[in-house]
C-alpha positions in Angstrom: 69.1 79.1 55.1 65.9 78.7 53.0 63.7 79.6 56.0 66.0 82.5 56.9 65.7 84.0 53.5 61.9 83.4 53.4 61.4 85.1 56.8 63.5 88.1 55.6 61.3 88.5 52.5 58.1 88.2 54.5 59.3 90.7 57.1 60.3 93.2 54.5 56.9 92.9 52.8 54.9 93.2 56.0 57.0 96.0 57.6 57.6 98.3 54.6 59.2 101.7 54.6 56.4 103.4 56.5 56.0 100.8 59.2 58.3 102.5 61.7 56.0 105.6 61.6 52.7 103.6 61.7 52.0 100.0 62.8 55.5 99.5 64.2 56.0 102.9 65.7 57.1 103.2 69.4 53.7 104.8 70.1 51.8 102.0 68.5 53.8 99.2 70.1 53.8 100.9 73.5 50.0 100.9 73.3 49.9 97.1 72.6 52.5 96.3 75.3 50.6 98.4 77.8 47.4 96.4 76.9 49.3 93.1 77.3 50.7 94.1 80.7 47.3 95.3 81.9 45.8 91.9 81.1 48.8 90.2 82.7 48.2 92.2 85.9 44.9 90.5 86.3 46.7 87.2 86.7 49.9 88.2 88.5 48.9 91.3 90.4 50.5 94.6 89.4 53.7 93.9 87.5 56.7 95.9 88.7 59.7 96.0 86.4 61.9 98.2 88.6 65.3 96.7 88.8 64.2 93.5 87.0 65.9 91.5 84.3 64.0 90.8 81.2 64.5 88.2 78.4 62.7 88.9 75.2 62.4 86.0 72.8 62.1 87.0 69.1 63.5 90.5 68.6 62.4 91.0 65.0 63.2 94.2 63.2 62.6 96.6 66.1 63.7 97.4 69.7 60.3 98.7 70.9 59.8 96.1 73.6 63.4 96.1 75.0 63.4 99.9 75.2 59.9 99.9 76.7 60.9 97.6 79.5 63.9 99.8 80.2 61.6 102.8 80.3 59.4 100.9 82.8 62.4 100.5 85.1 64.1 97.2 84.1 67.7 97.0 85.1 68.7 94.9 82.0 67.1 93.4 78.9 68.4 90.6 76.7 66.6 90.3 73.4 67.3 87.2 71.3 66.4 86.0 67.9 67.0 82.8 65.9 67.6 85.0 62.9 69.3 88.4 62.6 66.5 90.8 61.5 67.2 93.8 63.7 67.4 97.1 61.8 68.9 99.9 63.9 67.8 102.4 61.3 64.2 101.4 61.5 64.4 101.2 65.3 65.6 104.8 65.4 62.8 105.9 63.1 60.2 104.1 65.2 61.4 105.9 68.3 60.7 109.3 66.7 57.0 108.5 67.1 56.8 109.0 70.8 54.0 111.6 71.5 51.6 109.2 73.2 53.7 106.4 74.8 54.2 108.3 78.0 50.4 108.3 78.5 50.2 104.6 77.8 52.7 103.9 80.5 51.3 106.5 83.0 49.8 103.7 85.1 53.3 102.4 85.9 55.7 105.4 85.8 55.5 109.1 86.2 56.1 111.7 83.4 59.5 112.5 84.9 60.5 108.9 85.0 59.5 108.4 81.4 61.5 111.4 80.2 64.6 110.5 82.3 64.6 106.9 81.0 63.6 107.5 77.4 65.7 110.5 76.5 69.1 108.6 76.5 67.8 106.4 73.6 67.2 109.6 71.5 70.4 111.4 72.5 72.6 109.6 70.1 72.2 107.3 67.0 71.5 103.7 68.1 74.3 101.2 67.9 74.8 97.8 69.6 77.5 99.3 71.8 75.3 102.2 72.7 72.4 99.9 73.6 74.7 97.8 75.8 75.7 100.9 77.7 72.0 101.6 78.2 71.3 98.1 79.5 70.1 96.3 76.4 71.9 93.3 74.7 71.0 91.8 71.4 72.0 88.2 70.6 71.3 86.9 67.1 71.4 84.3 65.7 70.5 82.6 69.0 68.6 79.3 69.1 66.9 78.8 72.4 66.7 75.0 71.8 70.4 74.6 70.9 72.4 77.5 72.4 73.3 77.8 76.1 72.0 80.7 78.1 73.5 80.9 81.6 71.8 84.1 82.8 68.7 84.1 84.9 65.7 86.5 84.4 62.7 87.8 86.3 60.5 88.0 83.2 60.4 86.1 79.9 58.4 87.8 77.1 57.4 87.0 73.6 55.1 88.7 71.1 53.7 86.8 68.2 56.6 84.3 68.2 55.1 80.9 69.2 52.8 80.6 66.2 55.8 80.4 63.9 57.0 77.2 65.5 55.8 73.8 64.3 53.5 72.1 66.8 56.1 69.4 67.4 58.6 72.1 68.6 56.3 74.0 70.9 56.5 72.0 74.1 60.3 71.8 73.9 60.6 75.5 73.1 58.4 76.5 76.0 60.3 74.3 78.4 63.6 75.7 77.2 62.2 79.2 77.8 61.6 78.3 81.5 65.2 77.3 82.1 66.6 80.8 82.3 63.7 82.0 84.5 64.2 82.6 88.2 62.0 80.7 90.6 58.8 82.8 90.8 59.6 84.5 87.5 56.9 85.6 85.1 56.4 84.4 81.5 54.2 86.4 79.1 53.4 85.0 75.6 51.1 86.7 73.1 50.2 84.3 70.3 48.6 85.3 67.0 46.5 82.4 65.6 45.4 84.1 62.3 46.8 83.4 58.9 49.6 85.9 58.5 49.1 86.1 54.7 45.8 88.0 54.8 44.8 88.4 58.5 42.4 91.2 57.9 39.8 89.6 55.7 40.9 85.9 55.4 42.3 85.0 58.8 41.4 81.3 58.5 42.4 80.6 54.9 45.4 78.5 55.8 43.2 76.0 57.7 42.0 74.6 54.4 45.3 74.6 52.6 46.1 71.1 51.4 49.8 71.4 51.3 52.0 69.6 53.8 52.5 72.3 56.5 56.3 72.8 56.4 58.6 74.9 58.7 58.8 77.5 55.9 54.9 77.8 55.9 54.9 78.1 59.7 57.4 80.9 59.3 55.5 82.7 56.6 51.8 82.2 57.6 51.7 80.6 61.1 51.6 77.0 62.3 47.8 76.5 62.2 47.8 75.3 65.8 44.4 76.1 67.4 43.6 77.3 70.9 42.7 73.9 72.4 46.1 72.5 71.4 48.0 75.4 73.0 45.9 74.8 76.1 47.0 71.2 76.2 50.6 72.0 75.7 50.6 74.7 78.5 48.7 72.4 80.8 51.3 69.6 80.4 53.8 72.0 82.0 51.7 72.7 85.1 54.3 71.1 87.4 57.0 73.5 86.1 55.0 76.7 85.7 51.5 77.9 86.7 49.9 79.0 83.5 46.8 81.1 82.9 45.1 82.1 79.7 44.7 85.8 80.4 43.0 86.7 77.2 41.4 85.0 74.2 39.7 86.6 71.2 37.4 85.0 68.7 36.3 86.2 65.2 33.0 84.8 63.9 32.6 87.4 61.1 35.1 86.3 58.4 34.4 83.3 56.2 36.5 80.2 56.8 37.2 77.3 54.4 34.3 74.9 54.2 36.7 72.0 54.5 39.3 72.0 57.3 42.4 69.9 56.9 42.2 66.8 59.1 45.7 67.6 60.6 44.3 70.9 62.0 43.1 69.5 65.4 40.2 71.4 67.0 37.3 70.7 69.3 34.6 73.1 67.9 33.8 76.1 65.8 35.0 78.5 68.5 38.3 76.7 68.7 38.8 77.1 65.0 37.9 80.8 65.1 40.1 81.8 68.1 42.5 84.4 66.8 44.6 85.6 69.8 45.8 84.0 73.0 47.7 85.6 75.9 49.3 83.1 78.3 50.9 84.3 81.5 52.9 81.9 83.8 54.6 81.9 87.1 57.5 79.5 87.4 57.1 77.1 90.3 59.6 77.9 93.1 
């Protein structure tokens, strides 16, 4: 309950009342998703979502990803979250910002396909029943490590979720995410390695924080796990899924703490300063 309350406070602070019209608008999130999928294409070949089933892990406040996958042709989308954060009101507001998204998706669908698939989400106010009629289900609270999921999916997707798990949970969580994947299915995980407290100008501040790094701090600021450790965790699952790091960004400009906590395992300066990872996997048949 403490972590649930903390995450709610953090999300309210970060999202704010204007977020659906700016950083969390459908246009903005469509641009980011399009970029992620383009990078994933370099590993998997051109991804085709027509008629596919999608599992999104970590819904958050918005439905931008599930609706985007439906617009791209998915047959059904299940979006799950350990905590119930979804705001249908904010999701509706986010959808109102849709002037550019059709251009971002133009590599994958035509203008006519975009309008045909997107318009139903604007025709009536969003509700869980309405979403289910349109092929999207929302399950929360749902714990992937504890709750049973009998359905099978072609694609498993997460966006800035894994960094909120403690390092001790990561391997088990990733293995649990492979269970509902069909053989040959694709997994896509975008991981944000920056300190979520002040990512703009102090993205590495938490690496020097002397406190014991609790689950609540992982939820609030990220788990402090560096790129080399993620690489090791993914490589340990090579017999279950063929993983590729499709993207990695590094920031050398911001200052970092002069003293890095010994529990923050890293191999070099670049490892400390890696800020984003995109892992794409294909489940072994």
